[in-house]
PDB file of N, CA, C and O in Angstrom:
ATOM      1  N   MET A   1     -23.282 160.635  25.068  1.00  0.00           N
ATOM      2  CA  MET A   1     -23.204 159.201  25.232  1.00  0.00           C
ATOM      3  C   MET A   1     -22.046 158.678  24.378  1.00  0.00           C
ATOM      4  O   MET A   1     -21.563 159.362  23.475  1.00  0.00           O
ATOM      5  N   ASP A   2     -21.623 157.480  24.674  1.00  0.00           N
ATOM      6  CA  ASP A   2     -20.405 156.957  24.061  1.00  0.00           C
ATOM      7  C   ASP A   2     -20.619 155.976  22.912  1.00  0.00           C
ATOM      8  O   ASP A   2     -19.644 155.423  22.403  1.00  0.00           O
ATOM      9  N   GLY A   3     -21.850 155.744  22.490  1.00  0.00           N
ATOM     10  CA  GLY A   3     -22.111 154.821  21.398  1.00  0.00           C
ATOM     11  C   GLY A   3     -22.238 153.375  21.832  1.00  0.00           C
ATOM     12  O   GLY A   3     -22.407 152.489  20.994  1.00  0.00           O
ATOM     13  N   HIS A   4     -22.159 153.123  23.134  1.00  0.00           N
ATOM     14  CA  HIS A   4     -22.341 151.774  23.666  1.00  0.00           C
ATOM     15  C   HIS A   4     -23.772 151.650  24.177  1.00  0.00           C
ATOM     16  O   HIS A   4     -24.329 152.624  24.683  1.00  0.00           O
ATOM     17  N   PRO A   5     -24.380 150.464  24.052  1.00  0.00           N
ATOM     18  CA  PRO A   5     -25.746 150.304  24.541  1.00  0.00           C
ATOM     19  C   PRO A   5     -25.799 150.243  26.065  1.00  0.00           C
ATOM     20  O   PRO A   5     -24.805 149.923  26.717  1.00  0.00           O
ATOM     21  N   CYS A   6     -26.940 150.546  26.612  1.00  0.00           N
ATOM     22  CA  CYS A   6     -27.177 150.388  28.041  1.00  0.00           C
ATOM     23  C   CYS A   6     -27.194 148.886  28.344  1.00  0.00           C
ATOM     24  O   CYS A   6     -27.553 148.087  27.480  1.00  0.00           O
ATOM     25  N   THR A   7     -26.815 148.503  29.541  1.00  0.00           N
ATOM     26  CA  THR A   7     -26.741 147.081  29.867  1.00  0.00           C
ATOM     27  C   THR A   7     -27.921 146.568  30.676  1.00  0.00           C
ATOM     28  O   THR A   7     -28.039 145.359  30.874  1.00  0.00           O
ATOM     29  N   ALA A   8     -28.792 147.440  31.146  1.00  0.00           N
ATOM     30  CA  ALA A   8     -29.953 146.997  31.927  1.00  0.00           C
ATOM     31  C   ALA A   8     -30.974 146.350  30.991  1.00  0.00           C
ATOM     32  O   ALA A   8     -31.582 147.029  30.164  1.00  0.00           O
ATOM     33  N   GLN A   9     -31.158 145.051  31.124  1.00  0.00           N
ATOM     34  CA  GLN A   9     -32.034 144.302  30.219  1.00  0.00           C
ATOM     35  C   GLN A   9     -33.522 144.446  30.530  1.00  0.00           C
ATOM     36  O   GLN A   9     -34.366 144.280  29.649  1.00  0.00           O
ATOM     37  N   THR A  10     -33.836 144.754  31.778  1.00  0.00           N
ATOM     38  CA  THR A  10     -35.233 144.867  32.174  1.00  0.00           C
ATOM     39  C   THR A  10     -35.494 146.220  32.830  1.00  0.00           C
ATOM     40  O   THR A  10     -34.573 146.904  33.275  1.00  0.00           O
ATOM     41  N   ALA A  11     -36.762 146.582  32.877  1.00  0.00           N
ATOM     42  CA  ALA A  11     -37.210 147.795  33.571  1.00  0.00           C
ATOM     43  C   ALA A  11     -38.459 147.435  34.359  1.00  0.00           C
ATOM     44  O   ALA A  11     -39.305 146.676  33.884  1.00  0.00           O
ATOM     45  N   VAL A  12     -38.571 147.979  35.556  1.00  0.00           N
ATOM     46  CA  VAL A  12     -39.774 147.757  36.361  1.00  0.00           C
ATOM     47  C   VAL A  12     -40.713 148.929  36.099  1.00  0.00           C
ATOM     48  O   VAL A  12     -40.391 150.082  36.385  1.00  0.00           O
ATOM     49  N   VAL A  13     -41.882 148.606  35.551  1.00  0.00           N
ATOM     50  CA  VAL A  13     -42.885 149.613  35.211  1.00  0.00           C
ATOM     51  C   VAL A  13     -44.202 149.180  35.840  1.00  0.00           C
ATOM     52  O   VAL A  13     -44.657 148.054  35.637  1.00  0.00           O
ATOM     53  N   GLU A  14     -44.809 150.081  36.603  1.00  0.00           N
ATOM     54  CA  GLU A  14     -46.051 149.775  37.318  1.00  0.00           C
ATOM     55  C   GLU A  14     -45.894 148.525  38.180  1.00  0.00           C
ATOM     56  O   GLU A  14     -46.835 147.745  38.321  1.00  0.00           O
ATOM     57  N   GLY A  15     -44.704 148.334  38.757  1.00  0.00           N
ATOM     58  CA  GLY A  15     -44.457 147.239  39.678  1.00  0.00           C
ATOM     59  C   GLY A  15     -44.178 145.891  39.032  1.00  0.00           C
ATOM     60  O   GLY A  15     -44.060 144.889  39.737  1.00  0.00           O
ATOM     61  N   VAL A  16     -44.070 145.843  37.701  1.00  0.00           N
ATOM     62  CA  VAL A  16     -43.834 144.594  36.976  1.00  0.00           C
ATOM     63  C   VAL A  16     -42.556 144.736  36.159  1.00  0.00           C
ATOM     64  O   VAL A  16     -42.324 145.778  35.546  1.00  0.00           O
ATOM     65  N   ALA A  17     -41.727 143.695  36.147  1.00  0.00           N
ATOM     66  CA  ALA A  17     -40.495 143.727  35.348  1.00  0.00           C
ATOM     67  C   ALA A  17     -40.805 143.347  33.905  1.00  0.00           C
ATOM     68  O   ALA A  17     -41.467 142.344  33.638  1.00  0.00           O
ATOM     69  N   TYR A  18     -40.310 144.173  32.977  1.00  0.00           N
ATOM     70  CA  TYR A  18     -40.493 143.935  31.539  1.00  0.00           C
ATOM     71  C   TYR A  18     -39.128 143.931  30.855  1.00  0.00           C
ATOM     72  O   TYR A  18     -38.193 144.587  31.314  1.00  0.00           O
ATOM     73  N   TYR A  19     -39.023 143.187  29.753  1.00  0.00           N
ATOM     74  CA  TYR A  19     -37.824 143.266  28.920  1.00  0.00           C
ATOM     75  C   TYR A  19     -37.876 144.565  28.135  1.00  0.00           C
ATOM     76  O   TYR A  19     -38.888 144.877  27.508  1.00  0.00           O
ATOM     77  N   ARG A  20     -36.795 145.318  28.168  1.00  0.00           N
ATOM     78  CA  ARG A  20     -36.736 146.592  27.448  1.00  0.00           C
ATOM     79  C   ARG A  20     -36.654 146.337  25.943  1.00  0.00           C
ATOM     80  O   ARG A  20     -36.231 145.265  25.510  1.00  0.00           O
ATOM     81  N   ILE A  21     -37.063 147.329  25.154  1.00  0.00           N
ATOM     82  CA  ILE A  21     -37.126 147.206  23.701  1.00  0.00           C
ATOM     83  C   ILE A  21     -35.858 147.790  23.095  1.00  0.00           C
ATOM     84  O   ILE A  21     -35.557 148.962  23.321  1.00  0.00           O
ATOM     85  N   PRO A  22     -35.102 146.998  22.325  1.00  0.00           N
ATOM     86  CA  PRO A  22     -33.868 147.504  21.731  1.00  0.00           C
ATOM     87  C   PRO A  22     -34.126 148.555  20.648  1.00  0.00           C
ATOM     88  O   PRO A  22     -35.193 148.593  20.035  1.00  0.00           O
ATOM     89  N   TYR A  23     -33.134 149.395  20.435  1.00  0.00           N
ATOM     90  CA  TYR A  23     -33.207 150.388  19.367  1.00  0.00           C
ATOM     91  C   TYR A  23     -33.134 149.677  18.023  1.00  0.00           C
ATOM     92  O   TYR A  23     -32.440 148.669  17.889  1.00  0.00           O
ATOM     93  N   GLY A  24     -33.833 150.185  17.047  1.00  0.00           N
ATOM     94  CA  GLY A  24     -33.686 149.696  15.688  1.00  0.00           C
ATOM     95  C   GLY A  24     -34.951 149.214  15.032  1.00  0.00           C
ATOM     96  O   GLY A  24     -34.925 148.831  13.863  1.00  0.00           O
ATOM     97  N   SER A  25     -36.070 149.219  15.751  1.00  0.00           N
ATOM     98  CA  SER A  25     -37.298 148.747  15.123  1.00  0.00           C
ATOM     99  C   SER A  25     -37.735 149.659  13.979  1.00  0.00           C
ATOM    100  O   SER A  25     -38.501 149.244  13.110  1.00  0.00           O
ATOM    101  N   LEU A  26     -37.253 150.889  13.978  1.00  0.00           N
ATOM    102  CA  LEU A  26     -37.597 151.830  12.904  1.00  0.00           C
ATOM    103  C   LEU A  26     -36.430 152.075  11.940  1.00  0.00           C
ATOM    104  O   LEU A  26     -36.515 152.947  11.075  1.00  0.00           O
ATOM    105  N   GLY A  27     -35.351 151.315  12.085  1.00  0.00           N
ATOM    106  CA  GLY A  27     -34.197 151.456  11.200  1.00  0.00           C
ATOM    107  C   GLY A  27     -33.149 152.385  11.779  1.00  0.00           C
ATOM    108  O   GLY A  27     -33.306 152.909  12.882  1.00  0.00           O
ATOM    109  N   GLY A  28     -32.087 152.582  11.033  1.00  0.00           N
ATOM    110  CA  GLY A  28     -30.994 153.437  11.472  1.00  0.00           C
ATOM    111  C   GLY A  28     -29.896 152.641  12.137  1.00  0.00           C
ATOM    112  O   GLY A  28     -30.138 151.561  12.677  1.00  0.00           O
ATOM    113  N   ASP A  29     -28.671 153.180  12.098  1.00  0.00           N
ATOM    114  CA  ASP A  29     -27.543 152.443  12.665  1.00  0.00           C
ATOM    115  C   ASP A  29     -27.263 152.808  14.115  1.00  0.00           C
ATOM    116  O   ASP A  29     -26.559 152.072  14.804  1.00  0.00           O
ATOM    117  N   HIS A  30     -27.802 153.937  14.597  1.00  0.00           N
ATOM    118  CA  HIS A  30     -27.672 154.313  16.008  1.00  0.00           C
ATOM    119  C   HIS A  30     -28.783 155.290  16.376  1.00  0.00           C
ATOM    120  O   HIS A  30     -29.332 155.981  15.518  1.00  0.00           O
ATOM    121  N   CYS A  31     -29.099 155.332  17.649  1.00  0.00           N
ATOM    122  CA  CYS A  31     -30.134 156.237  18.147  1.00  0.00           C
ATOM    123  C   CYS A  31     -29.613 157.667  18.075  1.00  0.00           C
ATOM    124  O   CYS A  31     -28.491 157.949  18.496  1.00  0.00           O
ATOM    125  N   ASN A  32     -30.422 158.555  17.545  1.00  0.00           N
ATOM    126  CA  ASN A  32     -30.010 159.953  17.406  1.00  0.00           C
ATOM    127  C   ASN A  32     -30.040 160.720  18.724  1.00  0.00           C
ATOM    128  O   ASN A  32     -29.554 161.849  18.787  1.00  0.00           O
ATOM    129  N   ASP A  33     -30.600 160.129  19.778  1.00  0.00           N
ATOM    130  CA  ASP A  33     -30.647 160.813  21.067  1.00  0.00           C
ATOM    131  C   ASP A  33     -29.569 160.305  22.022  1.00  0.00           C
ATOM    132  O   ASP A  33     -28.826 161.101  22.594  1.00  0.00           O
ATOM    133  N   CYS A  34     -29.477 158.975  22.199  1.00  0.00           N
ATOM    134  CA  CYS A  34     -28.530 158.437  23.190  1.00  0.00           C
ATOM    135  C   CYS A  34     -27.341 157.714  22.550  1.00  0.00           C
ATOM    136  O   CYS A  34     -26.444 157.261  23.262  1.00  0.00           O
ATOM    137  N   ALA A  35     -27.321 157.602  21.246  1.00  0.00           N
ATOM    138  CA  ALA A  35     -26.229 156.998  20.470  1.00  0.00           C
ATOM    139  C   ALA A  35     -26.105 155.485  20.631  1.00  0.00           C
ATOM    140  O   ALA A  35     -25.105 154.904  20.211  1.00  0.00           O
ATOM    141  N   SER A  36     -27.104 154.839  21.231  1.00  0.00           N
ATOM    142  CA  SER A  36     -27.062 153.383  21.333  1.00  0.00           C
ATOM    143  C   SER A  36     -27.066 152.800  19.927  1.00  0.00           C
ATOM    144  O   SER A  36     -27.806 153.281  19.069  1.00  0.00           O
ATOM    145  N   PRO A  37     -26.252 151.766  19.668  1.00  0.00           N
ATOM    146  CA  PRO A  37     -26.205 151.185  18.329  1.00  0.00           C
ATOM    147  C   PRO A  37     -27.461 150.371  18.019  1.00  0.00           C
ATOM    148  O   PRO A  37     -28.207 149.997  18.924  1.00  0.00           O
ATOM    149  N   HIS A  38     -27.684 150.106  16.751  1.00  0.00           N
ATOM    150  CA  HIS A  38     -28.798 149.279  16.292  1.00  0.00           C
ATOM    151  C   HIS A  38     -28.792 147.958  17.066  1.00  0.00           C
ATOM    152  O   HIS A  38     -27.763 147.284  17.124  1.00  0.00           O
ATOM    153  N   GLY A  39     -29.916 147.587  17.654  1.00  0.00           N
ATOM    154  CA  GLY A  39     -30.012 146.358  18.424  1.00  0.00           C
ATOM    155  C   GLY A  39     -29.646 146.522  19.887  1.00  0.00           C
ATOM    156  O   GLY A  39     -29.849 145.601  20.678  1.00  0.00           O
ATOM    157  N   GLY A  40     -29.104 147.688  20.270  1.00  0.00           N
ATOM    158  CA  GLY A  40     -28.729 147.942  21.665  1.00  0.00           C
ATOM    159  C   GLY A  40     -29.872 148.594  22.419  1.00  0.00           C
ATOM    160  O   GLY A  40     -30.847 149.054  21.824  1.00  0.00           O
ATOM    161  N   LEU A  41     -29.740 148.627  23.727  1.00  0.00           N
ATOM    162  CA  LEU A  41     -30.764 149.236  24.572  1.00  0.00           C
ATOM    163  C   LEU A  41     -30.468 150.709  24.796  1.00  0.00           C
ATOM    164  O   LEU A  41     -29.314 151.109  24.951  1.00  0.00           O
ATOM    165  N   HIS A  42     -31.530 151.511  24.810  1.00  0.00           N
ATOM    166  CA  HIS A  42     -31.390 152.947  25.039  1.00  0.00           C
ATOM    167  C   HIS A  42     -30.866 153.216  26.446  1.00  0.00           C
ATOM    168  O   HIS A  42     -30.992 152.381  27.342  1.00  0.00           O
ATOM    169  N   HIS A  43     -30.279 154.388  26.624  1.00  0.00           N
ATOM    170  CA  HIS A  43     -29.806 154.823  27.934  1.00  0.00           C
ATOM    171  C   HIS A  43     -30.953 155.490  28.686  1.00  0.00           C
ATOM    172  O   HIS A  43     -31.868 156.020  28.056  1.00  0.00           O
ATOM    173  N   PRO A  44     -30.926 155.477  30.036  1.00  0.00           N
ATOM    174  CA  PRO A  44     -32.000 156.098  30.825  1.00  0.00           C
ATOM    175  C   PRO A  44     -32.252 157.543  30.399  1.00  0.00           C
ATOM    176  O   PRO A  44     -31.319 158.327  30.224  1.00  0.00           O
ATOM    177  N   GLY A  45     -33.528 157.876  30.236  1.00  0.00           N
ATOM    178  CA  GLY A  45     -33.914 159.229  29.865  1.00  0.00           C
ATOM    179  C   GLY A  45     -33.898 159.509  28.373  1.00  0.00           C
ATOM    180  O   GLY A  45     -34.179 160.633  27.959  1.00  0.00           O
ATOM    181  N   CYS A  46     -33.576 158.515  27.556  1.00  0.00           N
ATOM    182  CA  CYS A  46     -33.546 158.732  26.110  1.00  0.00           C
ATOM    183  C   CYS A  46     -34.940 159.101  25.603  1.00  0.00           C
ATOM    184  O   CYS A  46     -35.931 158.467  25.964  1.00  0.00           O
ATOM    185  N   ASP A  47     -35.001 160.132  24.765  1.00  0.00           N
ATOM    186  CA  ASP A  47     -36.278 160.588  24.206  1.00  0.00           C
ATOM    187  C   ASP A  47     -36.922 159.568  23.277  1.00  0.00           C
ATOM    188  O   ASP A  47     -38.131 159.624  23.054  1.00  0.00           O
ATOM    189  N   LEU A  48     -36.148 158.644  22.734  1.00  0.00           N
ATOM    190  CA  LEU A  48     -36.672 157.719  21.724  1.00  0.00           C
ATOM    191  C   LEU A  48     -36.996 156.327  22.256  1.00  0.00           C
ATOM    192  O   LEU A  48     -37.457 155.474  21.498  1.00  0.00           O
ATOM    193  N   GLU A  49     -36.765 156.082  23.540  1.00  0.00           N
ATOM    194  CA  GLU A  49     -37.055 154.748  24.069  1.00  0.00           C
ATOM    195  C   GLU A  49     -38.556 154.502  24.157  1.00  0.00           C
ATOM    196  O   GLU A  49     -39.318 155.382  24.557  1.00  0.00           O
ATOM    197  N   GLN A  50     -38.973 153.287  23.776  1.00  0.00           N
ATOM    198  CA  GLN A  50     -40.359 152.869  23.908  1.00  0.00           C
ATOM    199  C   GLN A  50     -40.577 152.300  25.303  1.00  0.00           C
ATOM    200  O   GLN A  50     -39.700 151.634  25.853  1.00  0.00           O
ATOM    201  N   CYS A  51     -41.736 152.561  25.867  1.00  0.00           N
ATOM    202  CA  CYS A  51     -42.093 151.962  27.146  1.00  0.00           C
ATOM    203  C   CYS A  51     -42.324 150.471  26.912  1.00  0.00           C
ATOM    204  O   CYS A  51     -43.080 150.107  26.012  1.00  0.00           O
ATOM    205  N   PRO A  52     -41.694 149.604  27.697  1.00  0.00           N
ATOM    206  CA  PRO A  52     -41.886 148.175  27.481  1.00  0.00           C
ATOM    207  C   PRO A  52     -43.256 147.668  27.934  1.00  0.00           C
ATOM    208  O   PRO A  52     -43.629 146.531  27.646  1.00  0.00           O
ATOM    209  N   ARG A  53     -44.003 148.518  28.645  1.00  0.00           N
ATOM    210  CA  ARG A  53     -45.337 148.125  29.117  1.00  0.00           C
ATOM    211  C   ARG A  53     -46.427 148.480  28.114  1.00  0.00           C
ATOM    212  O   ARG A  53     -47.221 147.622  27.731  1.00  0.00           O
ATOM    213  N   CYS A  54     -46.470 149.746  27.685  1.00  0.00           N
ATOM    214  CA  CYS A  54     -47.561 150.184  26.802  1.00  0.00           C
ATOM    215  C   CYS A  54     -47.111 150.396  25.358  1.00  0.00           C
ATOM    216  O   CYS A  54     -47.942 150.557  24.464  1.00  0.00           O
ATOM    217  N   LEU A  55     -45.804 150.398  25.130  1.00  0.00           N
ATOM    218  CA  LEU A  55     -45.160 150.599  23.828  1.00  0.00           C
ATOM    219  C   LEU A  55     -45.245 152.034  23.327  1.00  0.00           C
ATOM    220  O   LEU A  55     -44.929 152.310  22.170  1.00  0.00           O
ATOM    221  N   GLY A  56     -45.670 152.947  24.193  1.00  0.00           N
ATOM    222  CA  GLY A  56     -45.654 154.364  23.854  1.00  0.00           C
ATOM    223  C   GLY A  56     -44.268 154.941  24.095  1.00  0.00           C
ATOM    224  O   GLY A  56     -43.342 154.207  24.439  1.00  0.00           O
ATOM    225  N   GLN A  57     -44.118 156.244  23.920  1.00  0.00           N
ATOM    226  CA  GLN A  57     -42.840 156.909  24.169  1.00  0.00           C
ATOM    227  C   GLN A  57     -42.613 156.930  25.680  1.00  0.00           C
ATOM    228  O   GLN A  57     -43.419 157.494  26.421  1.00  0.00           O
ATOM    229  N   ALA A  58     -41.528 156.322  26.135  1.00  0.00           N
ATOM    230  CA  ALA A  58     -41.302 156.112  27.571  1.00  0.00           C
ATOM    231  C   ALA A  58     -41.322 157.400  28.384  1.00  0.00           C
ATOM    232  O   ALA A  58     -41.816 157.400  29.512  1.00  0.00           O
ATOM    233  N   ILE A  59     -40.801 158.492  27.845  1.00  0.00           N
ATOM    234  CA  ILE A  59     -40.727 159.719  28.644  1.00  0.00           C
ATOM    235  C   ILE A  59     -42.067 160.434  28.783  1.00  0.00           C
ATOM    236  O   ILE A  59     -42.182 161.368  29.577  1.00  0.00           O
ATOM    237  N   SER A  60     -43.092 160.010  28.019  1.00  0.00           N
ATOM    238  CA  SER A  60     -44.353 160.733  28.092  1.00  0.00           C
ATOM    239  C   SER A  60     -45.593 159.845  28.126  1.00  0.00           C
ATOM    240  O   SER A  60     -46.705 160.358  28.003  1.00  0.00           O
ATOM    241  N   CYS A  61     -45.440 158.530  28.287  1.00  0.00           N
ATOM    242  CA  CYS A  61     -46.593 157.631  28.210  1.00  0.00           C
ATOM    243  C   CYS A  61     -47.464 157.651  29.466  1.00  0.00           C
ATOM    244  O   CYS A  61     -48.644 157.310  29.395  1.00  0.00           O
ATOM    245  N   GLY A  62     -46.907 158.042  30.612  1.00  0.00           N
ATOM    246  CA  GLY A  62     -47.673 158.069  31.848  1.00  0.00           C
ATOM    247  C   GLY A  62     -47.468 156.856  32.730  1.00  0.00           C
ATOM    248  O   GLY A  62     -47.854 156.876  33.898  1.00  0.00           O
ATOM    249  N   CYS A  63     -46.866 155.790  32.197  1.00  0.00           N
ATOM    250  CA  CYS A  63     -46.577 154.621  33.037  1.00  0.00           C
ATOM    251  C   CYS A  63     -45.510 155.008  34.058  1.00  0.00           C
ATOM    252  O   CYS A  63     -44.619 155.802  33.757  1.00  0.00           O
ATOM    253  N   ARG A  64     -45.600 154.450  35.262  1.00  0.00           N
ATOM    254  CA  ARG A  64     -44.649 154.770  36.314  1.00  0.00           C
ATOM    255  C   ARG A  64     -43.525 153.741  36.354  1.00  0.00           C
ATOM    256  O   ARG A  64     -43.761 152.558  36.598  1.00  0.00           O
ATOM    257  N   TRP A  65     -42.303 154.204  36.112  1.00  0.00           N
ATOM    258  CA  TRP A  65     -41.118 153.358  36.193  1.00  0.00           C
ATOM    259  C   TRP A  65     -40.644 153.364  37.640  1.00  0.00           C
ATOM    260  O   TRP A  65     -40.924 154.305  38.382  1.00  0.00           O
ATOM    261  N   ALA A  66     -39.935 152.333  38.038  1.00  0.00           N
ATOM    262  CA  ALA A  66     -39.455 152.221  39.416  1.00  0.00           C
ATOM    263  C   ALA A  66     -38.612 153.422  39.818  1.00  0.00           C
ATOM    264  O   ALA A  66     -38.576 153.783  40.994  1.00  0.00           O
ATOM    265  N   SER A  67     -37.937 154.042  38.867  1.00  0.00           N
ATOM    266  CA  SER A  67     -37.075 155.187  39.161  1.00  0.00           C
ATOM    267  C   SER A  67     -37.842 156.506  39.273  1.00  0.00           C
ATOM    268  O   SER A  67     -37.260 157.521  39.658  1.00  0.00           O
ATOM    269  N   ASP A  68     -39.129 156.510  38.946  1.00  0.00           N
ATOM    270  CA  ASP A  68     -39.926 157.737  39.010  1.00  0.00           C
ATOM    271  C   ASP A  68     -40.293 158.079  40.450  1.00  0.00           C
ATOM    272  O   ASP A  68     -40.523 157.197  41.277  1.00  0.00           O
ATOM    273  N   ALA A  69     -40.343 159.358  40.725  1.00  0.00           N
ATOM    274  CA  ALA A  69     -40.799 159.814  42.040  1.00  0.00           C
ATOM    275  C   ALA A  69     -42.304 159.585  42.142  1.00  0.00           C
ATOM    276  O   ALA A  69     -43.002 159.678  41.132  1.00  0.00           O
ATOM    277  N   PRO A  70     -42.819 159.289  43.327  1.00  0.00           N
ATOM    278  CA  PRO A  70     -44.269 159.113  43.501  1.00  0.00           C
ATOM    279  C   PRO A  70     -45.022 160.381  43.101  1.00  0.00           C
ATOM    280  O   PRO A  70     -44.545 161.491  43.334  1.00  0.00           O
ATOM    281  N   ASP A  71     -46.179 160.213  42.509  1.00  0.00           N
ATOM    282  CA  ASP A  71     -47.009 161.337  42.085  1.00  0.00           C
ATOM    283  C   ASP A  71     -48.391 161.178  42.715  1.00  0.00           C
ATOM    284  O   ASP A  71     -49.241 160.477  42.166  1.00  0.00           O
ATOM    285  N   PRO A  72     -48.630 161.827  43.874  1.00  0.00           N
ATOM    286  CA  PRO A  72     -49.911 161.645  44.564  1.00  0.00           C
ATOM    287  C   PRO A  72     -51.099 162.176  43.775  1.00  0.00           C
ATOM    288  O   PRO A  72     -52.235 161.799  44.062  1.00  0.00           O
ATOM    289  N   GLY A  73     -50.873 163.034  42.796  1.00  0.00           N
ATOM    290  CA  GLY A  73     -51.969 163.576  42.006  1.00  0.00           C
ATOM    291  C   GLY A  73     -52.261 162.804  40.735  1.00  0.00           C
ATOM    292  O   GLY A  73     -53.083 163.240  39.929  1.00  0.00           O
ATOM    293  N   LEU A  74     -51.603 161.655  40.532  1.00  0.00           N
ATOM    294  CA  LEU A  74     -51.773 160.891  39.300  1.00  0.00           C
ATOM    295  C   LEU A  74     -53.176 160.306  39.212  1.00  0.00           C
ATOM    296  O   LEU A  74     -53.650 159.678  40.158  1.00  0.00           O
ATOM    297  N   ASP A  75     -53.825 160.504  38.105  1.00  0.00           N
ATOM    298  CA  ASP A  75     -55.134 159.920  37.846  1.00  0.00           C
ATOM    299  C   ASP A  75     -54.915 158.536  37.232  1.00  0.00           C
ATOM    300  O   ASP A  75     -54.441 158.435  36.101  1.00  0.00           O
ATOM    301  N   GLU A  76     -55.250 157.486  37.951  1.00  0.00           N
ATOM    302  CA  GLU A  76     -55.020 156.106  37.502  1.00  0.00           C
ATOM    303  C   GLU A  76     -55.680 155.817  36.159  1.00  0.00           C
ATOM    304  O   GLU A  76     -55.211 154.950  35.422  1.00  0.00           O
ATOM    305  N   PHE A  77     -56.756 156.521  35.826  1.00  0.00           N
ATOM    306  CA  PHE A  77     -57.471 156.266  34.577  1.00  0.00           C
ATOM    307  C   PHE A  77     -56.723 156.803  33.358  1.00  0.00           C
ATOM    308  O   PHE A  77     -57.061 156.463  32.224  1.00  0.00           O
ATOM    309  N   LEU A  78     -55.705 157.643  33.589  1.00  0.00           N
ATOM    310  CA  LEU A  78     -54.933 158.180  32.465  1.00  0.00           C
ATOM    311  C   LEU A  78     -53.788 157.263  32.049  1.00  0.00           C
ATOM    312  O   LEU A  78     -53.174 157.479  31.004  1.00  0.00           O
ATOM    313  N   LEU A  79     -53.494 156.244  32.850  1.00  0.00           N
ATOM    314  CA  LEU A  79     -52.417 155.328  32.507  1.00  0.00           C
ATOM    315  C   LEU A  79     -52.775 154.530  31.259  1.00  0.00           C
ATOM    316  O   LEU A  79     -53.909 154.076  31.104  1.00  0.00           O
ATOM    317  N   ALA A  80     -51.815 154.365  30.386  1.00  0.00           N
ATOM    318  CA  ALA A  80     -52.023 153.547  29.200  1.00  0.00           C
ATOM    319  C   ALA A  80     -52.147 152.089  29.618  1.00  0.00           C
ATOM    320  O   ALA A  80     -51.553 151.671  30.612  1.00  0.00           O
ATOM    321  N   ALA A  81     -52.898 151.337  28.878  1.00  0.00           N
ATOM    322  CA  ALA A  81     -53.061 149.916  29.166  1.00  0.00           C
ATOM    323  C   ALA A  81     -51.814 149.149  28.753  1.00  0.00           C
ATOM    324  O   ALA A  81     -51.077 149.573  27.862  1.00  0.00           O
ATOM    325  N   GLU A  82     -51.588 148.020  29.406  1.00  0.00           N
ATOM    326  CA  GLU A  82     -50.473 147.164  29.025  1.00  0.00           C
ATOM    327  C   GLU A  82     -50.718 146.638  27.616  1.00  0.00           C
ATOM    328  O   GLU A  82     -51.802 146.132  27.325  1.00  0.00           O
ATOM    329  N   SER A  83     -49.741 146.749  26.755  1.00  0.00           N
ATOM    330  CA  SER A  83     -49.861 146.267  25.383  1.00  0.00           C
ATOM    331  C   SER A  83     -49.889 144.740  25.362  1.00  0.00           C
ATOM    332  O   SER A  83     -49.234 144.097  26.181  1.00  0.00           O
ATOM    333  N   SER A  84     -50.628 144.171  24.450  1.00  0.00           N
ATOM    334  CA  SER A  84     -50.642 142.719  24.311  1.00  0.00           C
ATOM    335  C   SER A  84     -49.286 142.203  23.825  1.00  0.00           C
ATOM    336  O   SER A  84     -49.014 141.005  23.904  1.00  0.00           O
ATOM    337  N   LYS A  85     -48.441 143.098  23.327  1.00  0.00           N
ATOM    338  CA  LYS A  85     -47.110 142.714  22.849  1.00  0.00           C
ATOM    339  C   LYS A  85     -46.018 142.937  23.900  1.00  0.00           C
ATOM    340  O   LYS A  85     -44.845 142.674  23.638  1.00  0.00           O
ATOM    341  N   ALA A  86     -46.399 143.419  25.089  1.00  0.00           N
ATOM    342  CA  ALA A  86     -45.431 143.640  26.171  1.00  0.00           C
ATOM    343  C   ALA A  86     -44.851 142.289  26.588  1.00  0.00           C
ATOM    344  O   ALA A  86     -45.563 141.287  26.654  1.00  0.00           O
ATOM    345  N   ARG A  87     -43.544 142.279  26.869  1.00  0.00           N
ATOM    346  CA  ARG A  87     -42.857 141.037  27.270  1.00  0.00           C
ATOM    347  C   ARG A  87     -42.447 141.137  28.729  1.00  0.00           C
ATOM    348  O   ARG A  87     -41.471 141.810  29.060  1.00  0.00           O
ATOM    349  N   ARG A  88     -43.186 140.471  29.596  1.00  0.00           N
ATOM    350  CA  ARG A  88     -42.842 140.464  31.018  1.00  0.00           C
ATOM    351  C   ARG A  88     -41.603 139.618  31.242  1.00  0.00           C
ATOM    352  O   ARG A  88     -41.412 138.584  30.603  1.00  0.00           O
ATOM    353  N   ALA A  89     -40.760 140.079  32.165  1.00  0.00           N
ATOM    354  CA  ALA A  89     -39.519 139.351  32.470  1.00  0.00           C
ATOM    355  C   ALA A  89     -39.778 138.234  33.455  1.00  0.00           C
ATOM    356  O   ALA A  89     -38.853 137.513  33.829  1.00  0.00           O
TER     357      ALA A  89
END
């Protein structure tokens, strides 16, 4: 990555648009995975991005992003609940 933040301000997760969470809530001057600067948005697929819906780790939380392929075997009960701190767009 080039050290510039991603420009997509929102992400569609479980069919709802949410404001993405900028890097830096845990400190540091840039993301160690995608190199986004403090206050910038992570790049798609970054290991450190938080899910804007459940606030878990985006790559493993179980929430379905619009870019995810359909999963006919998904157990709906395993999905994390929407966080009360989630910011819908």
